[in-house]
C-alpha positions as CSV (number, residue, x, y, z in Angstrom):
1,M,8.7,-11.1,5.0
2,T,8.6,-14.8,5.1
3,D,4.3,-15.1,4.9
4,L,2.3,-14.9,2.4
5,R,0.2,-11.7,3.2
6,T,0.4,-8.4,2.3
7,R,-0.9,-5.2,4.4
8,L,-0.9,-3.2,1.2
9,G,-3.3,-1.4,-0.3
10,L,-4.4,1.7,-2.8
11,A,-4.0,3.8,-0.3
12,D,0.0,2.7,-0.1
13,V,0.1,3.8,-3.8
14,R,-1.5,7.2,-3.2
15,A,0.6,7.8,-0.1
16,A,3.5,7.0,-2.3
17,A,2.4,9.3,-5.3
18,E,2.7,12.8,-2.8
19,R,5.9,11.0,-1.3
20,I,8.0,11.3,-4.7
21,A,6.2,13.5,-6.4
22,G,9.0,16.0,-6.3
23,Q,11.8,13.3,-7.5
24,V,10.1,11.9,-10.4
25,R,8.3,12.6,-13.8
26,R,4.8,12.0,-14.5
27,T,5.8,10.4,-18.0
28,P,3.3,10.9,-20.7
29,L,1.0,7.8,-22.2
30,L,1.8,7.9,-25.9
31,A,0.0,6.7,-28.8
32,V,2.2,6.1,-32.1
33,E,0.8,4.9,-34.9
34,E,3.2,2.4,-35.5
35,L,1.1,0.5,-32.8
36,P,-2.6,1.3,-33.5
37,G,-4.6,0.1,-30.8
38,L,-1.8,0.3,-27.8
39,L,-0.8,3.1,-25.8
40,L,2.6,3.0,-24.6
41,K,3.3,4.2,-20.5
42,A,7.0,6.2,-21.6
43,E,9.0,5.2,-18.2
44,H,11.6,5.0,-20.9
45,L,11.7,8.8,-20.3
46,Q,11.6,8.7,-16.2
47,H,15.1,9.9,-14.3
48,S,17.5,7.2,-14.2
49,G,15.8,6.2,-17.6
50,S,13.5,3.4,-15.9
51,F,10.8,3.0,-13.4
52,K,13.1,2.0,-11.0
53,V,13.3,5.4,-9.6
54,R,9.9,5.2,-8.4
55,G,10.3,2.1,-5.8
56,A,13.8,3.4,-4.7
57,A,12.6,7.2,-4.0
58,N,9.6,6.0,-1.9
59,A,11.9,3.1,-0.1
60,M,14.5,5.9,0.3
61,A,12.5,8.8,1.2
62,G,13.5,10.2,5.0
63,A,15.2,6.9,5.6
64,A,18.7,7.8,8.1
65,A,21.3,5.3,7.2
66,C,24.7,5.6,7.5
67,E,24.7,3.0,3.9
68,I,22.7,1.7,1.7
69,V,22.9,-1.3,-0.1
70,T,20.8,-2.8,-2.6
71,G,21.3,-6.4,-5.2
72,S,20.4,-5.1,-9.2
73,S,21.0,-6.4,-12.9
74,G,21.4,-2.8,-13.4
75,N,18.2,-0.5,-13.6
76,H,17.5,-0.4,-9.8
77,G,21.0,0.1,-9.1
78,I,21.5,3.1,-11.0
79,A,18.3,4.4,-9.5
80,V,19.3,3.8,-5.8
81,A,22.8,5.1,-6.4
82,L,21.1,8.3,-8.0
83,G,19.2,8.7,-4.7
84,G,22.1,8.0,-2.8
85,R,24.0,10.7,-4.4
86,T,20.9,13.0,-3.8
87,L,21.1,12.4,-0.1
88,G,24.3,12.3,0.7
89,V,24.9,8.6,1.6
90,P,27.2,5.7,0.1
91,V,25.7,3.2,-1.6
92,T,27.0,-0.6,-2.8
93,V,25.1,-2.2,-5.1
94,L,25.7,-6.1,-6.0
95,M,25.5,-7.6,-9.5
96,A,25.2,-11.5,-10.6
97,A,27.7,-12.5,-13.4
98,G,26.0,-11.8,-16.4
99,A,24.8,-8.2,-15.5
100,S,25.3,-5.2,-17.9
101,P,28.9,-3.8,-17.8
102,D,27.3,-0.4,-19.2
103,K,24.9,0.0,-16.3
104,E,27.7,-1.1,-14.2
105,R,29.6,1.5,-14.9
106,V,26.4,4.0,-14.8
107,I,26.0,3.1,-11.4
108,R,30.3,3.8,-10.4
109,S,29.9,7.0,-12.0
110,L,26.8,7.9,-9.6
111,G,29.5,7.4,-6.9
112,A,28.1,3.9,-5.8
113,E,30.5,1.0,-5.0
114,V,30.0,-1.9,-7.2
115,V,30.5,-5.5,-6.0
116,R,30.0,-8.5,-8.4
117,V,28.7,-11.6,-7.2
118,D,29.4,-15.1,-8.6
119,G,26.0,-16.8,-9.2
120,G,22.6,-15.3,-9.9
121,V,20.0,-13.5,-9.0
122,A,19.0,-15.6,-6.1
123,E,22.7,-15.6,-4.9
124,R,22.9,-11.7,-5.4
125,E,20.2,-11.3,-3.0
126,R,21.7,-13.7,-0.6
127,Q,24.5,-11.7,0.0
128,A,22.7,-8.1,-0.4
129,L,21.0,-9.3,3.0
130,A,24.1,-10.7,4.7
131,H,26.0,-7.2,3.5
132,A,23.3,-5.4,5.2
133,K,23.3,-7.6,8.4
134,R,26.8,-7.5,8.5
135,T,27.4,-3.8,8.3
136,G,23.8,-2.1,9.4
137,A,23.4,-0.4,5.7
138,L,19.7,0.1,4.8
139,L,18.8,-2.5,2.2
140,V,16.5,-1.3,-0.8
141,P,15.6,-4.4,-2.6
142,S,14.6,-4.3,-6.1
143,S,11.0,-5.4,-5.4
144,D,10.8,-7.4,-2.5
145,H,9.3,-4.7,-0.1
146,E,6.5,-2.4,0.9
147,L,7.5,1.0,-0.1
148,V,9.4,-0.3,-3.3
149,V,5.6,-1.9,-4.4
150,A,3.8,0.7,-3.5
151,G,6.2,3.3,-4.8
152,Q,6.4,1.4,-8.3
153,G,2.8,1.2,-8.1
154,T,2.3,5.2,-9.2
155,V,2.8,4.2,-12.8
156,G,-0.6,2.3,-12.7
157,L,-2.0,5.6,-11.1
158,E,-0.5,8.0,-13.5
159,L,-1.3,5.0,-16.5
160,L,-5.0,4.7,-16.0
161,E,-5.3,8.9,-14.7
162,Q,-4.2,9.6,-18.2
163,G,-5.9,7.0,-20.0
164,P,-9.4,6.7,-18.4
165,E,-10.5,4.5,-21.1
166,V,-8.0,1.6,-20.5
167,D,-9.1,-1.5,-19.6
168,T,-6.2,-3.9,-19.8
169,V,-2.4,-2.7,-18.9
170,F,0.8,-5.3,-20.1
171,V,3.5,-5.2,-17.5
172,P,7.1,-6.5,-17.7
173,T,7.5,-8.8,-14.7
174,G,10.8,-9.7,-13.2
175,G,11.0,-9.6,-9.4
176,G,7.2,-8.3,-9.6
177,G,7.1,-5.2,-8.0
178,L,6.0,-3.4,-10.7
179,L,3.7,-6.1,-11.6
180,A,2.1,-6.0,-8.3
181,G,2.1,-2.2,-7.6
182,I,-0.1,-1.7,-10.4
183,C,-2.7,-4.4,-9.5
184,L,-2.9,-2.2,-6.5
185,A,-3.3,1.1,-8.6
186,A,-5.9,-0.2,-10.7
187,Q,-8.4,-0.5,-8.0
188,A,-8.5,3.5,-8.7
189,A,-10.1,3.0,-11.6
190,G,-13.5,1.6,-9.6
191,R,-14.1,-0.8,-12.8
192,P,-12.3,-4.0,-13.8
193,V,-9.2,-3.8,-15.4
194,R,-6.9,-6.4,-16.6
195,V,-3.5,-6.2,-15.3
196,I,-0.9,-9.0,-17.5
197,G,2.0,-9.8,-16.3
198,V,4.8,-10.6,-18.8
199,E,7.9,-12.7,-18.4
200,P,10.5,-14.1,-20.5
201,A,10.1,-17.3,-21.8
202,G,12.4,-19.5,-18.9
203,A,12.2,-16.7,-16.2
204,D,8.9,-17.3,-16.1
205,R,8.7,-17.6,-11.9
206,Y,5.6,-16.2,-11.5
207,A,3.3,-18.4,-14.0
208,R,5.4,-21.2,-12.3
209,S,4.3,-20.2,-8.9
210,L,0.9,-19.5,-9.3
211,A,0.5,-23.3,-11.0
212,A,1.9,-24.7,-8.0
213,G,-0.1,-22.0,-5.4
214,R,3.1,-21.1,-3.8
215,P,6.1,-19.5,-4.9
216,V,9.0,-21.4,-6.4
217,A,12.2,-21.1,-7.6
218,V,13.7,-21.1,-11.6
219,P,17.5,-21.6,-12.8
220,P,19.0,-18.4,-13.5
221,S,18.4,-17.0,-17.0
222,A,20.4,-15.5,-19.7
223,T,17.4,-13.5,-21.3
224,V,18.2,-10.7,-22.9
225,A,15.9,-8.7,-20.9
226,D,18.6,-8.6,-18.4
227,G,16.4,-6.9,-15.8
228,L,13.8,-9.7,-15.8
229,R,16.5,-12.6,-14.7
230,G,14.7,-12.8,-10.9
231,Q,14.6,-16.4,-10.1
232,R,12.1,-16.8,-7.1
233,P,9.0,-14.5,-6.9
234,G,9.0,-11.9,-3.7
235,A,6.9,-12.1,-0.6
236,V,5.6,-9.3,-0.5
237,P,4.4,-8.9,-4.3
238,F,3.4,-12.7,-4.8
239,P,-0.2,-12.7,-2.7
240,I,-0.6,-9.2,-4.8
241,V,-0.3,-10.8,-8.1
242,R,-1.8,-13.8,-6.7
243,E,-5.2,-12.3,-6.2
244,R,-5.2,-9.4,-8.6
245,A,-3.4,-10.2,-11.5
246,H,-5.6,-11.6,-14.4
247,A,-2.3,-13.6,-16.3
248,L,0.8,-14.2,-16.9
249,V,2.5,-14.4,-20.4
250,A,5.6,-16.2,-21.4
251,V,7.4,-14.6,-24.3
252,S,10.5,-15.7,-26.3
253,D,13.7,-13.7,-26.7
254,R,12.9,-13.6,-30.5
255,A,9.5,-12.0,-29.8
256,I,11.1,-9.6,-26.9
257,L,13.7,-8.3,-29.6
258,A,11.1,-7.9,-32.3
259,A,8.7,-5.9,-30.0
260,M,11.8,-3.6,-29.3
261,R,12.6,-3.1,-33.0
262,L,9.1,-2.0,-33.5
263,L,9.6,0.6,-30.4
264,H,12.4,1.9,-32.2
265,Q,11.1,2.1,-35.2
266,A,8.4,4.2,-33.5
267,G,10.3,6.4,-32.1
268,V,10.5,4.9,-28.8
269,P,14.1,3.7,-27.7
270,A,13.0,0.8,-25.1
271,E,15.9,-1.6,-24.3
272,P,15.1,-5.3,-24.0
273,S,13.5,-5.5,-20.4
274,G,11.7,-2.4,-21.5
275,S,9.9,-4.0,-24.8
276,V,8.8,-7.5,-23.0
277,A,5.3,-6.1,-22.4
278,L,4.6,-5.0,-25.9
279,A,5.7,-8.5,-26.8
280,G,3.2,-9.9,-24.4
281,A,0.6,-8.2,-25.5
282,L,1.3,-8.7,-29.6
283,A,1.5,-12.8,-28.1
284,W,-2.3,-11.7,-26.8
285,R,-3.8,-10.1,-29.4
286,D,-4.3,-13.8,-30.7
287,R,-6.9,-13.9,-28.1
288,P,-10.3,-11.6,-28.0
289,L,-8.9,-8.1,-26.1
290,T,-12.3,-6.3,-26.7
291,G,-14.3,-3.5,-25.1
292,G,-11.8,-0.9,-24.4
293,R,-7.9,0.2,-24.9
294,V,-4.8,-1.2,-24.5
295,A,-1.8,0.1,-22.7
296,V,2.1,-1.3,-22.4
297,V,4.4,-0.4,-19.9
298,V,7.7,0.6,-21.6
299,S,9.4,-0.1,-18.3
300,G,13.0,1.3,-19.6
301,G,15.4,2.4,-22.1
302,N,18.4,2.1,-20.8
303,T,20.3,1.0,-24.0
304,P,23.8,0.8,-24.7
305,A,23.5,4.2,-26.3
306,A,21.5,5.9,-23.8
307,L,23.8,5.0,-21.3
308,A,27.1,6.1,-23.1
309,A,25.1,9.3,-24.0
310,A,24.1,10.1,-20.4
311,H,27.5,9.3,-18.6
């Protein structure tokens, strides 16, 4: 898509929830004593170790394809490879330089082919699109796809059903599919719910784009949050984020790692990308957050130890 409009709405997220119900876990909303006043949406307990399986399953449901291709930093590639194995369809995953070798090994173990690409996320996405055009493969982007965004939004539907008192949700933000999806799902509450995106400092493509009034690209990032290294907002998520997100927060790698240590101490084995939302909530607590409960999305738990144990 090249325009900055979207046809997506709450009905699409609800339809995605029905479509993928048998393929995803309803992950718990946790309260832990180490983090008083915060609720944790535990997507690290999801199939494939991250929320990514939701969008991938929704985009691949009923697809008739001879091959599936995607670009991924790791977690989306794992989700697509898992779906391709279930469907009996070959999968090719393009990964940029600097992507996790542990995640690459898991993707390969699921039967997918991995192609390493020199450069950053933007070049990875360009080559994935070229592969799809050249071979006729079904392209399943990690975020810039209406079915993917709708699938990711099911995280928000579950969260608000489990925590009807929640009025603020912090969401890790890379390509923006999860943030956009939860913005759509927040309409189900029937009352104002603040949805706040959290980006790694230096990879703050959404904050910069909102300030500019249009999507802008940032240079390739080496942030410790390897799943959030996107360089440019997608055409599908951007207008939703622009219209519905309450704010964007940038956090340093130091803050991300500190948040990850807190989660581990609480018995939640999040990876760095899965700890970003908590880092944002802790930073935001210097500002007023009154009138309700606060939730953070722990988006993934594919740490090296978890990946080694799973495969």
